[in-house]
N, C-alpha and C positions, 0 to 999 in steps of 0.2 A: 352348887349350881342352882338349886331351888330352895328358897326359904319362904314358907307361908305361915302367916301369923293371924289367928282369929278370923279365918275365912268363913263367912256366912253368905248364903244365897237364898233369896226369897223370890217367889213369883206371885203376882197379884198385889192387891193393895187393900188396906182397910181390914174389915172383918173376914174377907175372902183370901187374905194373904196366906201363903203356905211356905214355910221355911223348910227347905230341903237339905241344906247344909248348915250345921249349927256350931259355928265357932271353932273350926278345926285348925290345928297347927301341925306342921311337919316340915322336914327338910330332906334334901337329897344331895349327896355329895357327887362330885364330878366322877363320871364313869360308873356310877351305881345304877342298878335297875331296881326301882321301887315298885312293888305291886300293891294294888288296892283291890280288895276282894269283898264281895258282899252280894246279897240277893238283889234282884231287879228292883229298881225304885229307891234304893237306899241313899243315892246321892253321889255315887262314885264317878259316873260319867259327867255329872255337873261340875265336880271338882276339876276334871280334865278340861272341860270346855272353858272354865274360868281361867285356867292356866294358859290355854291356847288363845284367849282373847275373843272367843266366839260367844261368850256369855258376859253381859255387862251388868248383871243384877247383883254382883257380889259387893261385899264390904270386907274390910280387913286390909292386909298388906300382902302383896305378892312380889317377891324379889327374884329375878332371874339373872343368873350370872353377874351378880353384884348390882343390878339395876332394878330399882322400884318401878314397876310398870303401872300404867294407868288403865282405867276402864276403856278409854278411847286410846288405843295404842298408836304411837308414832311409827313411822316406817322402820326405824331402827329397832324398836321394840318388837315389831312383828317378825323381824329376822331371827329372833332368839329361839323360837320354837316352831316346830311343824307337827302336824298330826296325821296319823293313819287311822282311818275310820273302820267301823265294823263291817260295813257292807260294801264289798268291792264292785257290786253291780250298781249301787246307787251313788257312789262317791265319785264316779268318773262320768263325764259328759258323754252320752251315748252317740252323739253325732259328730264328735271331734275325733280325728285320727290321734293315735297315741303320741305322735310327734308334737301335736299341739297341746295335748294334755300335759306333757312334760315341759314344754317350753313356756307354758302360760305363767307359772310362778315368776320366772325370770323377767318376762315381759311386763307382768303386773307390777313388779317392784322396780321397774325402770333400770334394770341391770344388764340390758342388752336384748338381743333377739331370742337367744336361747337355743336356736336350731342346731348350733354346732356342738351342743352338749348332750343332745338326745341319744346318740349312739352309745356313748360311754356310759350314760345313765342306765340304759337298758342292759348293757353287758355286765355292769356291776351287780345287778340283781338276777343274773343268770338267764337273761332273755337275749335272743339274737337281735342285732341292730335292724334287721329287716322288719321287725315288728312295728317299727315306727310308722309304717304306711298302713297298718291295720286299724280297724275300728274296734271298740271294746267288745261288741258282740261276737267278734271273731276270735276272742281269747277265752280260755277257761277261767273259772273262778280264781284258781291259784295264780294264774298268769296275770289276771287283773290286779290281784292284791300285790303282786311284785311290782306292777306299774305304779300302784298307789304308794308303795314304799320308795320307789325311785323318785316319784314326784316330791315326796316329803324331803328328800335329800338334795333337791336341785339348788336350794338356796344355802346349802352347807350349814344348817343349824347345828348347835351342839346338844340341843335337847329335843328328843322325839317323844311325842305323846301317843300311846297306843291304846285305842279303845276297842277291846275285844277283837284283836286283829285276825284271829283264826276261827271265830265261832261260826261264821257263815260258810266255811270251807269244808269239803269232804275230809274225813279223818285221814285219808291216805295222803293228803297234801299239807295237813296242818303242821306236821313235823318239819317238812321242807321249809315252810315259811318261817317257823320259829328258829331253825338252824341258820337261815339266811339273816334274820335279825341279829342273832348272836354273833355271826361272823362280821356283819357291818359294824356292830357296836365295838368290837375289838379293833377292827381296822381303822375306824374313824374316831375312836375314843369318845363315843357318844354316851349321853346320859338318857336313860329311859324312865318313863312312868307308864306302867302297864296296868290297865283296868281289865279285870276278867272275873267271871264267875266260876271258871274252870280251875280247880286247884292243881291239876296236873300241869297245866300251862304255867301257873304261878310258880310251882316248885321247880320247873325246868328252867325258867328264865330269871327269877328274881333273887336278889341278895337279901332283901328284907320285904316284909309284907305288913300292910296295915289292914285290919279287918274293920269294915264299916257296917253300921246298923243304924237305920233311922236317922241318918245325917251326921252321926258322930263316929269317931274311931273308938272301938271298944277293946282292941287288942293289937299288939305288935309282935310279929314273929320273925325270927331269924331263919336263914336257910337250914340251919341245924334243927330248929324247931319243926320245920316243914318235913324234913326227912324222917324225923323221929315221931311225928304225929303229936307233938307236945303243944298244948295251948294253955292260955291263961284266963280264958273267959268261957262261960257256958255256951255263948253263941258261936264262938270259934269251934268249939268241940262239936256242936251240932252240924256245922258246915262240913267238918272233916268226916263225921260219921255218915252224913248224907252222900258225900262224894265217894265213899268207899262202897256204897251199896251197888 
């Protein structure tokens, strides 16, 4: 579903240019959940934003579901992926009712009005249809993130990009959101790329993990490696030891 070759991302120009992703390559098979883990600022969210089409500073090749995508995406290319952001408070328009939040992707892509799909979208993420008339401030953080997940599914993409989807939530609701994502993946045969600094989230969700440091991948871990605490690089071992403290 995803094949990335020699992806580099730089910001700025000339002497002030800063390369934050340095020629990384990876692939994700259909139905797989790939995790990308690393400390803040290592470039993992930049990789995700490049996949989503939100960042146009990249070079290399990005192929999604057999299609090479451009820096300036066509409408068809934009339909391939959707993204769930870290902050459920900042990623939803505060003055729009939930019905408009969910209908907007369909309207923006000229695929209808979208209003008739709102109730079903809410119910599939465990929220009552009556929430369509509410504003974001009337929902809890966990409920807002469920709305954000529902919005990402409105255009029926096969690839969902998850940028720290539970880090802004209370611990008590993190597991609920992760279980929802797992159920949706199975029901819809979705492919996930999950960025997180939380190794417990990574271990719960991911089939395979890439460890990122300073813009490059330094290790690749299987689910068995995660459960057994087995690493192949000093930096990965440091992450595991810090997580266990």
